[in-house]
C-alpha positions in Angstrom: 114.0 115.1 138.7 111.0 114.8 141.4 107.6 114.6 139.4 105.9 113.0 142.4 104.1 116.3 142.9 102.2 115.4 140.1 100.4 112.2 141.4 96.6 112.7 141.1 97.0 115.1 138.4 93.3 114.8 136.6 93.2 115.3 132.9 90.3 117.5 131.0 87.5 115.3 130.5 86.4 115.3 126.8 84.1 113.4 124.2 85.8 111.0 121.8 84.4 109.2 118.9 85.3 107.2 115.9 84.2 106.2 112.3 84.1 103.3 110.0 87.1 105.2 108.2 89.1 105.7 110.6 89.1 101.9 110.9 89.7 101.0 107.8 92.9 103.4 107.6 94.4 101.9 110.9 93.6 98.6 109.9 95.2 99.2 106.2 98.2 100.9 108.1 98.6 97.6 110.2 98.2 95.8 107.1 95.1 93.9 108.3 92.9 93.2 105.5 90.8 95.8 103.6 87.7 93.7 104.0 87.8 93.7 107.8 85.8 96.4 109.6 86.4 95.6 113.2 88.6 98.1 115.1 92.1 96.7 115.9 92.1 96.5 119.6 94.6 99.8 120.6 92.2 101.9 118.8 91.4 103.2 122.3 94.5 104.9 122.5 93.6 106.8 120.2 91.2 108.4 122.2 94.7 109.9 124.5 96.3 111.1 121.6 93.3 112.9 119.4 92.7 115.1 122.5 97.1 115.7 123.1 97.3 113.9 126.5 100.9 113.0 125.7 101.2 117.0 124.9 100.0 117.8 127.8 102.4 115.4 129.8 105.7 117.6 128.0 103.8 120.7 129.3 103.7 119.1 132.5 106.9 117.6 133.5 109.2 119.8 131.3 110.6 117.2 129.2 111.2 116.7 125.6 110.0 114.5 123.1 112.9 112.3 123.0 113.3 112.1 126.8 109.2 110.2 127.2 109.2 107.1 126.1 106.7 104.9 126.2 107.4 101.8 128.5 104.1 99.6 128.7 100.9 99.8 127.2 97.9 97.8 129.2 94.0 97.7 127.9 90.9 96.2 129.4 88.0 96.0 127.6 84.6 95.6 129.3 82.9 95.8 125.6 83.9 96.4 122.3 83.9 99.5 121.2 81.3 100.7 118.5 82.0 103.5 115.8 79.3 106.6 115.6 79.1 106.2 119.4 80.4 109.1 121.5 82.9 108.2 124.7 83.8 109.9 127.5 87.5 110.1 128.3 88.5 110.5 132.1 92.4 110.3 132.3 94.4 110.6 135.6 98.0 110.4 136.4 97.7 107.4 139.1 101.6 107.2 140.2 104.7 108.7 139.5 107.8 106.5 140.7 110.9 108.2 141.4 114.0 106.2 140.3 118.2 107.1 140.2 118.1 107.8 136.5 114.6 107.9 135.2 110.9 108.4 136.6 107.7 106.4 135.5 104.5 107.8 135.0 101.4 106.0 135.0 98.8 107.4 133.1 94.9 105.9 133.5 92.3 106.5 131.2 88.7 105.2 131.3 86.1 105.3 128.4 82.6 105.5 129.0 79.9 104.6 126.9 76.9 106.7 126.5 74.9 104.8 129.1 77.5 105.9 131.6 78.9 102.3 131.4 82.7 101.8 131.7 83.9 100.3 128.3 87.5 100.5 128.3 90.2 101.0 131.1 94.2 101.6 129.6 97.3 101.9 131.7 100.2 103.7 130.1 103.6 103.9 131.6 105.9 106.4 130.1 109.2 106.6 131.0 110.9 110.0 131.9 114.4 110.2 131.3 115.8 113.3 131.2 119.6 112.0 129.9 118.6 109.1 127.2 121.3 106.7 126.6 121.9 104.6 123.8 119.2 102.4 123.0 119.0 98.6 123.6 119.2 95.8 120.9 116.3 94.0 123.0 116.6 90.5 124.4 117.6 87.6 122.3 114.5 85.1 121.1 115.0 81.7 120.4 112.8 81.0 117.4 114.5 77.7 116.0 111.7 75.4 116.6 108.8 78.1 116.2 106.8 79.4 113.0 105.8 83.0 113.2 102.2 83.5 113.5 102.4 86.6 111.2 105.3 88.1 109.4 104.6 92.0 109.1 106.1 94.4 106.1 109.5 95.9 106.2 109.0 98.8 108.9 109.6 102.1 106.5 109.3 105.7 107.1 106.2 105.5 104.9 104.5 103.2 107.4 105.2 105.2 110.4 104.1 108.4 108.9 100.8 106.3 107.8 100.3 104.9 111.4 101.0 108.2 112.6 98.1 110.0 110.4 95.4 106.6 111.4 96.2 106.7 115.0 97.1 110.1 116.0 100.1 108.6 117.8 102.5 111.5 115.8 105.2 112.2 118.4 108.0 113.8 116.6 110.6 111.2 118.0 108.8 108.7 115.4 108.7 111.3 112.4 111.7 113.7 112.8 115.4 112.3 112.6 116.5 115.3 114.1 114.6 114.6 117.2 115.2 110.9 117.2 119.2 112.0 117.4 118.8 113.5 120.8 116.9 110.2 122.2 120.2 108.4 120.7 118.7 106.7 117.9 120.5 106.3 114.2 117.1 107.6 112.6 113.4 107.8 113.3 111.9 104.5 114.8 108.3 103.0 114.8 106.1 103.7 117.3 105.4 101.2 119.9 101.6 101.4 119.8 102.1 100.2 115.9 104.1 97.2 116.8 101.4 96.2 119.6 99.1 97.0 116.3 100.6 94.3 114.5 100.4 91.9 117.7 96.7 92.7 118.3 96.0 91.5 114.6 96.4 88.2 115.6 93.3 88.4 118.2 89.8 87.9 117.7 88.6 91.2 119.1 85.2 90.4 119.9 86.6 87.9 122.5 89.1 90.0 123.6 89.4 91.3 127.4 92.8 92.1 128.2 95.5 93.1 125.9 99.3 94.9 127.5 102.6 94.5 126.2 106.3 96.0 127.3 108.3 97.5 124.9 111.6 96.1 125.1 113.6 97.7 122.4 112.7 100.0 119.6 111.4 99.0 116.4 113.8 100.0 114.3 113.6 101.3 109.9 114.1 98.3 108.0 112.8 95.6 110.8 110.7 92.8 109.2 108.7 92.2 112.1 107.6 88.2 113.3 104.9 87.5 115.4 104.8 84.6 117.5 101.5 83.6 120.1 101.4 80.5 122.3 98.3 79.7 124.4 94.6 79.3 123.8 92.5 81.7 125.8 95.8 83.3 127.4 98.1 83.9 125.3 101.6 84.9 125.1 102.9 87.2 122.4 106.2 88.3 120.9 107.2 90.6 118.4 110.8 90.2 117.0 112.8 91.0 114.4 114.3 89.3 111.5 117.9 89.1 113.8 115.5 87.4 117.0 116.1 90.5 118.9 112.7 90.8 121.3 111.1 94.1 120.4 107.7 93.6 122.4 106.4 90.8 124.8 103.0 90.7 125.2 99.7 88.9 126.7 96.2 89.0 126.1 93.1 87.4 127.5 90.3 86.2 125.8 86.6 84.8 126.7 
């Protein structure tokens, strides 16, 4: 599979905005206090979802939903996002790296405020797998001497569906068991961005400048996520399940 010809491809530019109701729906799906009206730090990802950027990747690459997996996600916030403002979104494939069994697609998205100033930069790394294998269980996490900063609700179909509605992250591999089976999973599994959103709930959004994760193993149905963090202005983040298998490893940089 030779996808390097896609390097430099620019997606159509589009306007994007969000309303307070969306913030409330997303916070509710992530189990954040109903009284919180602060957008979660993963909200900007919905700009790509709302305008079908991932669906465009399927068309560009010729891959199906079970063959294009989310490997990493990074955010760089220059200023907090504000409801009601109309941002301009500009996305492109900055790099495509071919490996023997898979390819890595680096997609960069920039959101510009109405003044023209840069509000947020995103880097999404997708793994193109023509022949998906058996999903990994994730590396072991030594949690004996650490208490989680937060324990999230059990991952259920209802939670996955609620997050899909609120975020726009409705890839069929997370919603349709038949598609999940094609990717080697016994059933549907949670969006990586759901897990990243759970970790984001640990962070003070008004001080957040950078936030990134690597998705190490799928968040399965029935998982009971435990969220860990260390550090102050620079934080190390872990999402593990009840069996101490790491699902997501991340970082955050605060002012």
